[in-house]
N, C-alpha and C positions, 0 to 999 in steps of 0.2 A: 259895409259890404262883403268885405274878404269872411266877416265871419258866417255871415250867412251863408255860406260858401261848404264851410266846413263840417257844420253834418251831417250835408247831402253828401261828400265824401263818406264819413264817417258806414250813411247805411250804406252806401254804395261798393265799400271794402267789406263792410259784413257779411253784405249777400251771395258776393261775391268767393265767400267764404264757402255757402252752404254749394254742396251738389243735390246737381239735378237729377233723377232718372225719370223716362216716360217706361210706364207700364203699361199700359196700355190704349190703342186708340185703333177707339169699333164704331164703325158706322151705322149708325143710329135710325128708323122711320117710324115715322107720325103718317097713321093713314085719315086721309080726307075726304072730306066729297068726289075731287079730281083725279084721285091717284095715292101716288104716296109723296110725302115730303123728308129729304133725310140731311140728317148734321151729322158732324160726327164728335161723339164722347174721349178726350181723353182721362185716364189718370196720369197723373205725376205726383211723386215722390220727391222730399225736401228736406237735406239734413245737414250735420256739423260736422261727423262721425267723432261727435265727443259727450252724443246720448240727447242729443235735441232732435225733432222729427217733426214733421207737418205730411200731409196728400191735400190734393185739392183734386176734383173731378170738373170738367168742365168742354160748355157743349157750347159748338157755334154752325155755320153754315160750309168754313173753310179750317180747316185744322190751322196752320198757323192761330187765327183767333183762337177756339177752343184750349189749344196748351198755353198761350199767355194768361187764360181767362186761369186755368186749373195752377197753372206757374205762381198767379199773385193769391190763389186758393188757399193751394199748401205754406207758401210762407204765412197769413193768416192763422193758417191749421198747429205752426211751430209748438211743441208741450215738452215736459222730461220728461225722459224715464229713467227712471234706476238702475247702474251700469254697478255690474264687481267684478273691477278690471275689465279682461277685453271678454266677458260674457255676461251670464243675468245673474241673479241674488237665490231664483229657482225656481223649478219650473212652474209654467201653467198651461190652462187649452182656454184660448180666446175664443171667445162662438160671436158669429154675427147671421143670419137667417139662416142655411141652412149649412157653414161653411162652421168649419174647427179647427182652430188653428194648435199643437199643441207643441210647444218650447220648451228645450230642456239645456240646465248651463252642458258649457265641459269643458275639459283640462286646455289649458294651453298650448297652441297648436294642433289640434283638430280641428279647424276655420269654419266654416259656413255649410253646414250639411244643411241647405235647402235649396228651394226649386223655386224660377218666378216671381210673381209681388213677393213670396214673403222673402226672398234673397236679398230683392233692392233696397226695400223697407230696413231687412237687420245690418245691410251693410253700408246704408246711409246714415243709421244713426250709433254706426263706429261699435257693432257689435264683431268681435272678430271668432268666437268659439261659441258653437252654437247649434244642438241640433235642432233639428222638426219633424213634424211629420203634419199634413195636412188633412183632414179625411171631412168628408159629408159632399159636398156641392164641390165643384171644379170652377165655378164661374170669378173668372179676375177679381174683378171688384169686392164680392163679399170676405174672397182669403183673405187681399189687402185690410180688407176692417174687421177680421177679425186679428190679423198681425196686431194691430192697432190697440185693439181689447185688451190682447196679450200682455202689451210692452203696459197699456194703462193700468191694469191690476196688480203690476210687478211693486213688489213692500222694499223699500232698502234691511239690512240686514239687524241694521238696531233698531229698524222701524217691529221684523219682524220678533225681533231676540224677545222685547217689551212686551208685547201683546203674548207670545208664552210661556214670559218667564222662566230665561234662559238665561246667558251668556249667551257675548257674540260669537265669538271663539267656538262653540257646540255645534252650532246654523252650519259655519263655511263648510265648504265643502274638501272631500279628504285631501286634493292635489295644496289644499291653502293651508292647511293644519300640518302636511308633510313639510311644507316650504318655512310655516315660521318652525318646527321641530329642528333643523336644522340649523 
């Protein structure tokens, strides 16, 4: 019986190491014959600050139930993000519906230059130095999904070097090359 308890404890510890952030709590309405039926939609992002991040959306009649559903879906949706130290390997634009998010690597010490949902996603993913610009729609859910689209399309420096037929050192940003030469 002691062996059965150990896997549960391990799962609990790994879930505890994840950081969870509520991005949005929205009251949504469904129009029916007798009037409107209100529910709550909660958007949550979860990450381990080491490159794994997930997003979940939950709807329910009460906020706590919606948060629980969103959290469970975010844990199931966890995915790995290619990082390059404290930033990302290259710049990219993520698109979802009318929202576009431009993410660009930044030199160490820059910080996370982002706002709202984009900042939450990047911080729980473990990215500490990055520049971003949100364009198009300001819908929070679409902006967060566009950020995930951008992170999903990031390639590691090794993959990109093979694709372009170059050396990995040629693709590194100037601050990395400067640090290696010093």
